[in-house]
N, C-alpha and C positions, 0 to 999 in steps of 0.2 A: 543586428547579429542574432542568429538563432541561439536557443538555450545551449545547444551543444558547442557552438563556436565560442560562446562566453566561457563555458567550462574549460575548453581547450586553452583559451588565452590566459585564464587565471592560473591554470596548472603550469603553463609554459613559463610565466613570470616567476612562479614559486620555485619550480625545479631548476631554473637558471641560476638561482641564488645558491644552490647546493647546500641547504642548511643541515645541521647535525640532527635536528628533530623536525619531522614533518607532521603537522596536525591537519588531517583531512576529514572533512564532513561530507559524506556522500559524494565522493569524487567522480564516480562513474555516471551520475545522473545526467541524462540527456545525451550521453556520448554514443556515437555509432559503434559498431562492433570492432572496427579496425582501431579506432582510438582507444577503446576499452582494452583490447588485447595488448596494445603497446604499453598502456599505463600499468596493467597488471604485471607484464614482464619487467618493466622498469622498477616497480616497487618490490618485486620478488628479489631483484639483484641489488637493491639500494643498500648502501653500506651504513647509512645512518639509522636512527631510530624512527619508527612510525607509530603514530597514534591515530587510528582510523575509526570513524563511525560510519557504518554502511549496512544496507540491507541486501547488497549484492553478494550472493552466496559464493559465486565463482571467485570474486576478489578475496573474500574471507578465507577461502580454501587455498588460494595460490600465493598470497602475499603476506600472511601473518603467521606467528608462532606462539601467540598468547591471546587469550580472550579474557576480558574483564566484563563480568556480568553484573549489572545493577539489579539486585534481587528486589522484585516488586513487593515482596511481603516483609522482608527484614529491612529494606532500604539501605543495604550494605553492599559493598563491592566484593565479588567473589572472583578469584583468579583461577584460570584453567590453562594448563600448558598444552600446546599444539594448535592446529588450525580449527576451523569452525566444525568440521565433521568430527574431529576428535572431541571437541567440546560437547557436541550433542551426545556422543557415546558416553562421556564421563557423567553428564547430567542425568542421562537415562539410567546408568548404573547406580548413581548415588540415590536417585529417586526410588529405584527398585529396592535398594538396601533399606531405605527409610520405611518403605511400605512393608517389607518383610519383618523388620524389627518391630514396627507398630503392631502388626498382626500377632506376632509371637507374644508381645507384652500383654495385649488385650486377652489372649487366651489364658495366660498365666494369671492375670487379674481375675478373670472369671472363675478359674479353678480355686484361687485363694479365697474368693468371696463365698464359695460353696463350703470351703473348709471352715471359714469363720462362722457361718450360720450353724454348721454342725457342732462346733465347739460351744456356741451359745447355748445349745440344748443341754450341755452338761452342767450348766449353772456355775457356781463359784469354784468348782474343782478345776476348771480349765481356763480361768480368767486370764492368767498370765500368758498362756499359749495364744489365746484369742487376741490379746493386745499386740503380741509380736507379729501375728499374721496381719492384723489391721495396719501396723506400721509398715510392713512389707508392701501391702496394697498401696498405701499412700506414697511410698517411695517410687513404685513403678508408675503410678499415675503422674507424679511430678516429672519423671524422666521420659515419659512417652514422647517419641519424636513427633514433631509437627510435619505432616505431609502437605505440601502446598496444593491448594485447589487449582484446577485448570484456569488459565487466564480467561477473562470475559472475552467473548467474541462478538463482533458486529453481526447483526442479523438484518438482512436487507432484501428487498426486491425493488424493481424499478417499474412502478405502475404507469399505465398510459391512460390519461383522462379521456381522450377522444382520438379515434383513428383519423389519420390524415387521408387526403385523396391518394389516388394511385401513383401519380407523379409527385414526388416529394421536392425535388430540386433539379433544375436544369442549368448547367453552366455552358456558356457559348463563347468560344474564342477569347478566353481570359488571358490577359497579359499584365505583367507588373515589372517595373524596374525601379531601382533607387539610384538616381543620378545616371551614371554611365553603366552601372551594373545591372544586367538583365537577370531577373529572378526566374521568370518563366514566361512563356508566350504560347498562344494558340492552344490553350487547354480547353477541351470540350468534353463533357460527359453528362450523363443523366442518372439520377438516383431514384429508384422506385420504392414504394412502401414495403417495409420488411427487409430491404437490402442491407447488407453489411459491407461497407467499403473501407479498406485499410489503405492509407496513403503511406508509401514507403520511399526512402531516399536517404542519402548520406547527410551528415550535418551540413547545413547551409544550402540544401537543395530547394528550399522554398516551401516546405510542408506546412509550417505554422503560418507563413504569409498566405498560403492558399486558403487555409481555414478561415483566417481573419477577413479575407476578401469575400468568401462565401457568406459570411455573417454581416458584411457591410461595415466592419470595424476599420479595415484598411481599404482605402479607395483603389479601384482598378484604374489602370491607364487606358485599357480598352477592353471590350467584352461586356457581357451581361449575365447576371445571375437572377433566375426567376424561381421563386418559392411556389410550391403547389398549394392546393386548397387545404385549409384547416391544419396547417403545419404549426405545431407548438414545439419550439426548439429549446433544448438545454445545452449550454456550452460549458465545458470544463477547460479553463485556460491553463497553459503550461505552468505559469508562475503565480497562479491564484489571483490574478489581477481583478477578478470580479468581486473580491471580498473587501469590505470596509474595515480596515484594521482598528479603527477607533470604536467600532460597535462592540457590544457584548455578543457572545454566541447566540443568546436568546433573541436579541434584537435583530441580528443578522438573519436568522432563520424565520422570525416572525414576519419580516418584510415580504417573504414569499407567500405566506398564507395567514394574513392577519385575522381572518374570520374564524380560525380554528386553533386556538392556543393549545388545546389538549393534544391534538395531533402533532403540533410542532414539538411539544415536549416529548411525546412518544417517539417520534422519529429521531430526535436528538439522542434519546436514551438508547435507541438501537444502534446508533453510531458511537456509543460509549461516552456520551456527554450527559451526565445526570447530576442531580443535587445542585450544590453551589457552583459546580463547574460551568453551568450555563450562563453564569454572570461574569465569567472571565472575559477579558478583552481579546478580540480576535488576533490582534498583533502580538500577543504573548504566546500563541500556540506554536507548537513545533511544525515542521513541514508536513509530517504525516497527519497531524491533527487538522491542519488547514485543508489538506486533501479530503479528509473525512467530512469536514464541515461543508465544503463545496459540493461533495456528492450528496450529502443530506439535503441540501437546498434543491438539488435536482430531483430527488425523490419527492419532496414536498410539492414541486411544481407539476409533476406528472407529464413531462414532455413526450411527444411521439417521434421526435428526432433528437438523437444525442450526437453532439459534435465534441469529440474527446481528444485533447492534445496531451499525450503522455500521462494518462490518468493514474498509472500505478507508481509514478515517481513518489518517493518518500514513504511509501507504504511498506509495512512489514510483510513477510512472506504469507502469513496466515490471512491477513486482510486482503492482499492481492488475490489470493485464491478465492476467497469468499465473494469479493466484488466481481471477479471474472466469472464465477458460476452464476451470479445474479444477472449479469449482462448477457450471458449465454442463454438465459431464459427470457430475456426482454422481448416484448412483442412489437416494439417499434423499429425504427430505422436507425442505423449507426454509421457515422463517418468518423474514423479514428486515425490518429497518428500515434505510433508506438514503436519502440525498439524491443519490446518485451515479447519474445517468441511464445512463452507460456500463455501470456494474456491473449495473444492472437489465436491460439488454439481454443481457448475458452470462447472467444467471440464467434468462431466458425465462420469467417468471412466468405462471401461468394465472389468478391471482386477485389483486385489490387489496382491502385493507381500509382504508377512509377513517376517520381519527380526527379529532375525538372522537366523531363521530356513529355510528361502527360499521357503516357501509354497505359491503356486499360488492359488488364489481364484477368482471366478467370482464375480464381485461387484454386490451387491443388496442393496436396501435402508435399509434393516435391519442391514447392516454392519456399519451404521453410528455410533452406540454406540461403536463398535470396533475402529473406526477411532477416536472417542473422547478420547479413552483410550490410543491411540498410540502417 
């Protein structure tokens, strides 16, 4: 079963029980747009209580009426009424108020310090006044609001160690079935250096299976895949199956580049893994952290062909955008499966491969609606 089909099945089992409280952790991950739309409408009308963890902004706007924010500085929960857009407005207003209050207090402190210095010049005749002014300064310093600093951001690019030959990959008459179920047949295409190919299709159309057959992970029934000269491949698996959950982060990353521990630590730091965090076990990471680690390993390896299966799943919005920009500047070749239309726009693909029929199309912006439906 595909990731989307597994999600649908898990949701169907859960919703059939009609519980009074639904606890959902990233429920739209891997779903195609039709399933996502249905789920959002269902949750918006659901009569019970919902507690949702999600990076899907549409879901957060359409299906919720309260946001609980785990403040990364105070480590406390903050409650905001309304949907996600309302939360952003409230947080922005609150931050602006904090900044204004802090600025006003700093100006008043500066003025009082000048007054205190002036009173000091009068000697003993103004001691009591100066003491009162200094007390006022201390009170303002103690009550000055803390304005949170901007969250740390990942900083990445995807370097290419060596250029591949002109022909990167050739697929000829590929076919795959599981038992009596045909997944795809007679799929043929060629990928050249620098090309960006996005594979699209509904859940269960065989997109992930196609990628795995290209890589030789899943055997083909018929057909042949030929890799070109000097192809160095990096694969991002949909469910992070390439990670060893028993390893520490540092051990996992060092396996890619054992000869350069300084670069390994540097790249991990750019993906927000620093200090003692690098000794944490991979299996204890969140979904988004596992995604960042898998991408960090690809950066260390320097591939000239990236094969990406839903790489933005589990990532927060800011990280998705940063990774999208980095891949937009990538000098190698990309084959990607994604339901994320914003990510597709960052990639700027030149070709679409429609599954399961295997039809090749030149990408144009008018195909965005097709991508939304895939």
